[in-house]
N, C-alpha and C positions, 0 to 999 in steps of 0.2 A: 569625719571626712567621708565623702561619697566615694563609691567604688571607681578607681581609676583604671581598672583592668579592661574596661569596655573599649572596643576597637573603634576609634573615632575616624579612622582613615576612610572607611566605606562611605558614611554620610558626607564627609568632606569632599570626597571625589565625586559623589553624585551631585553635590551642589555645583561644583565646577562644570560638570556635564550639562546641568540645567542652564547655566549661564552661557555656555558655548552654543547650545541649541537656540537660546533666545537671540544671540548674536547672529546666528545663521538665518533665523526668521526675519530679523531686521534686514539682513542682506537680500533676502528674497523680496521683502516688502519694497526695498529700494531698487529692485530689478537688477541687482548685481552692481549697482553704482554707489556703493558705500564710500563716503568720503573719509579722509584720514582722521577727521574729528570723531566720527562714530567708531571707527576701529580702535583708536586710542582710548576712547571712553570705555568700550567693552572690555578691552584687555586690562585696563586699569582697575576696573571693578573686580575682575577675576583675580588679579594679582593681590589687591588689597585684602579681599576676603580669604584667599588661600593662605597668605603669609601670616595674617593676624590669627587665624585658627591654629596654624602650625606653631607660632610663637607661644600662644597661650597654653598649649598642651605641655610645653616645656617649662613654663614659668610658674604655673599654678598647680597646686595639688588638689584643687577643689573640683567642682562640677563644671566641666568644659562643655557640656551639652547646652547650657543656657545661652552661651555665646554663639554656638553653632545654630541654634534655633533662631536667634536674632539675625544672624547673617543670612539665613534663608529668607526671612521676612524682608530684610533690607534689599536683597537681590531682586525679589519680585517687585518691590516698590520702585527701585531705581529703573528697572527695565520698562515699567509702565509709564513712569514720569518722563523718561527719555522718549518714548514713543509719542507721548502727547506733545511734548515741547523739548527738543534736544538741548536748548540752552538751560532750561530748568533742570533737565536730567544731569547735565554736567555740573551745575551748581550743587545739586543733591549729592553727587559723587564727591565733591569737595567737602561738603558738610559731613559725609560719611567718613572720609579720611580724618577730619578733625575730631569727629565723635569717637572713632576707634582710638586715636591718640589720647583723648580725654579719658577713655575707659581704662587704659593702661596706667595713666598718671594717677587717676583716682584709686585704682587698685593698689598701687605701691604706697601712696600717701596714707590711705585709710588703714592699710595693713601694718605700717611701721609706727604709726602714732597710737598711743594708748590714752585711755581716759576720756573717750568720746562721750560717755554717759554723764560726765561731770559739767558739761558746758551748756546746760539747758538755757540759761539766761543769755548766752551769746547767740544761740539759735533764735531766740525770741526777738532780741534787739535787731539782728540782721533782717529778719522777716518784716518787722515793723518798718524799718528804713526802706526796704524794697517796696512795701505797700505805699508809703508816703511819696516816694519817688514816682511811682506809677500814677498816683492821683495828680501830682504836680506837673509831671512832664509827659504823661501818657497821651496817646491819640485815640480817638473814638473809632472803633471798627465794628460795623454791624450792631450798633447799639451799646457796645461795651468799651470801657476804657481799660485796655489790658496790654497795650504795646508801647514801648518807649523807642523813639527813633533818634539816633545820633549820627547825623550825616546820612550816608547810604546804608548804614547798619541799623537793623531793628531787632529787638529781642523782647521776650515776654517774661517779666520778672516772676510771675506766678509759677512758671516751670521750675525755677530754683526753690521757691517757697514750698512747693510740694515736698521736696526732699528734706528741707529744714523742718517742715511740720512732722514728718515721720521721725526725725531725730529728736524733736521735742517730746513727742509721745513716748518714744523708746526710753529717753532719759528719765521721764517722769515715772514710768512704771518700773524701771530698773531700780529707782530709789523710792519706791512706793511706800515702804514701811516708814521711812523718814518723813515723808510728806504727811502721812496719816497722823503723826504725833504733833504736827503743827496746827494751830487753830485755823480753820477754813482751808487747810492744806489740800483737802479732798476736792476743793473747787478751783484750785489753781489752774489745772489743765483745762477745765471747762471754760474758765474765764478767758484764757488765751485763745482757745478755739473760737469762741463767740466773737472775740475781738477781730480775729482774722476773717470770720464770716461777715462781720459788719463792714470791714474794708471792701470785701468782694461785692457786697450789696451796693456800696457807694460807687464801685466800678461798673455795676450792672453786669457782672460776669457770673451769671447763675450756673453756667456749665461747670465752672471751676468750683463753685459752692457745692455742687452735687458730688464732685470728686473728693473734696476736703471732708465733707460730712460722712461720706461712705467709708473712707479710710479710717477716720476718727471713730465712728460707731463700730466698725469691724474690730479694731484693736481694743476699744473700750469694752465691748461685749466679751472678749476673751480674758482680759486682765482686771477689769474693775470688780471689786468685791461688793460694792454697794449697788445692787441690781436696780434699785429705785432710780439712780442717776441715769442708767441706761434707758429705762422707760421714759424718763423725762426728756432725754435728748431725742429719742425717736419721735415723741409727741411734738417737740419743738421743731424738728425737721419737717414734719407734715404741715405744721402751721406756717413756717417760714416759706415753704413751697407755695402755699395758697396765697400768702402775702405777695410773693414775687410775681405770681400770675396776675393779681389784681393791680399791682403798682406799675409794672413795666409793660408797655404796649408791645415791644418786640417779642416778649414771652407769649403774650396772647396770640400774636400772629403765628408763631411756630406751633402753638397748641391747636389752633384752628386748622392749620395746614396738615397737622398729624391726624386729626379726627376725620377729615374728608378732603384729601388733597385734590381729588378729581373736581370738586366744586370750584376750586381756585386754581385750576390748571394753567390759566393764562397769566397769573401773577405770583401770589405767595405760595402756591402749591406746585409751581413749575419745576423747581429743583427736585423735589421728592418724586414727582410723577416721571420725570425724565430718568431718574435713578432706577425706578422700578421697570421702566421700558427697557433700559440698557441691560439690566440683570436678566430679564425675561428673554430678550433677543439673543443673548449669548448662548443659551442652552447649557447643556452639561459640559461640553468641551470648548465652547467659545467660537467666535467668528474667525479667530486667528489674529495675531498681532498685526496691527495696521489696517484691519478690515472692518473695524467697528466705527462708531461715531461718538467717542467720549466727549468731543468738543461741544456736543449738544447740552451737556450738563455744566452749569456755571460752577466755578471753583472746583472743578473735577480733580485737580492735582492735589488738593488738600482734603476737604471734607468728604469728597465722593470718589476717592481713588479706588475704594473697594468695588464700586459699581462699574468703573472702567475695567478693572481686572476681571470681574465676572463676565463682562460683555466680550472681551477679546480672548481671555484665557479660560473662560467657562466657570460654571458653578463648582465644578470639580476643584479648581484652584481656590475659589472662594471658601469652600469647605476646608481645604488644606490650611488656609490662613487661620480660620477659626480653631482648627485642631492644634496648630502650632502655638497659638496663644494659650489654649487650654493646657498643653504640655508645659509651656513656660511657667504658668501659674502653679501647676502641680509640682514642678521641680522646685519652685520657690518655697512652697509649703514644706516640701521634703527637706530642703536646706534648713529651714527654721526648726523642724523637729530634731534634726541631727546636730544642731548647734548648741554647745554647752554654755556659751556666754549669753546671758539673758538679754543684754542690750542688742547684740547682733541678731539674736533670735527674733526680737520684736521688729527690728529693722527689716529683716528678711520677710516677715509676714506683711509688714506695711508696704514694701515695694511690690510684693506679689499681688496684694489687693489693689494697689495703684495700677499696675499693668492690666490686671483683669477687669477692673471697673471701667478704666478709660477705654479699653477696646470694646467692652460690652456697650457702653453708652453710644459710641459713634457707629458701631455696626448695627445696633438696634435702631438708631436714627435713620441710617441709610436704607434699612429694610422696612422702615415705617412701623416698627414694633413699639418704639417710644418716640416722643418728640425730638426733633433735631436740637443739638446744643452748640454746634460749631466747634467741637473738639476734634482733634486729628487722631488718626490711628497711630499708636507708637511704632516707630521704626519703618512704617510703610508710607505714610503721607509725606508730602513735601513740606519742609520747614526746618530752619536751622535751630531755633530755640528748643523745639520738641526733640529733635535728634540728639542734640548735645546733652540736654537734661536726662533723656532716657538712657544714654550711654553712661552718664555719671552714676545714675541709679543702678545700672547693670554692673558697673565696676564695684560698687558697694556690695551688691548681692554676691558677686564673685568672691569677695573677701569673706563674706558670711558663710560661704560654702566650704571653707577650710576650717580645720581645727586650729584655733588660735592658741598661742602659748599661754596666754593669761585667761583662757576661757573658763576653765573650771573654777578658778579662784574668784572671778567676778560673779560667776553663776551662784556660788555658795553665798557670797555677800549679798547678792540681790534677793536671795530667798531667806 
């Protein structure tokens, strides 16, 4: 169990102060004419964030800093989304409330149920069903088939499959000794992962392929005894990336825009060049909320929310977001090191890698360090599926931060 004697009141109160200042800036931006809708939205955000942190401190004996870090990220994201589009900001606030509720529900369910490491086949079957549903019912968005729409509600099944994938890998390596005794048992996990990657190739969702592969390779590098398999998978990763570039035109477009966005500033390089303009024009402390032009960037509330934040809140706030993600990943690794249960140790590592690589991919794309992939920033960008799945993952990580009653027993069996 991580140290609970840390005083959480100070950062929690600072977070409320930040939200009050942001509400005041919105008041100034509207020249003192804030409508009831804006006031209710701002006060709702403050209430939800404060109460959820207050409750968690009394319900969980684990690391309460990870939830505090996430609510800091959420606050920045909601404020910026509301400034761009008040209606989307209110929707994001609703998703936030549902996400926090899912966080607590996930926390209680995962904590009270034992034997999660025994259900690897259930995780595999659920994942395959979600992939098949995506191919049959999914709609194409920017070259990829990754969204399912039911009436006015849309969701991205791959967000749930990410968590199931981590559970599959954790279950496999928790029972590693048993699988090694079975003929071709060492290739069972690899076969499952390549099947998933094959589905993602059919969906043309190469951004998610990158996330799946990175999480898989990260955990395999730590726990796989056959180092040759790790090298083979790295080689296959490079080859599949080359194949993806040659086969899918939208990947070629993104690669060309990454190499020289200024050459294509009027078309395929427009998004990234506007992103760089926005970050540069904000300077260190930003233009101020409401004084920038984030609307110049297409899809600014999802893929390019970081650029809008840097423009109006400054590179200082952008650096703060990067640091918050680094601290979140660090504390996730610390949770894994302190967890005696092997299954939850691997789960904690997997979720930490997931948060880290997902934030790196989109932040790197926005800054033109790597090609754009269309992935959203966890907890910051607008989007229901991403918010909900991220809070579910965070709830599981919260459970992993505690000393489970059956931890040592399972740990000994796993080793």
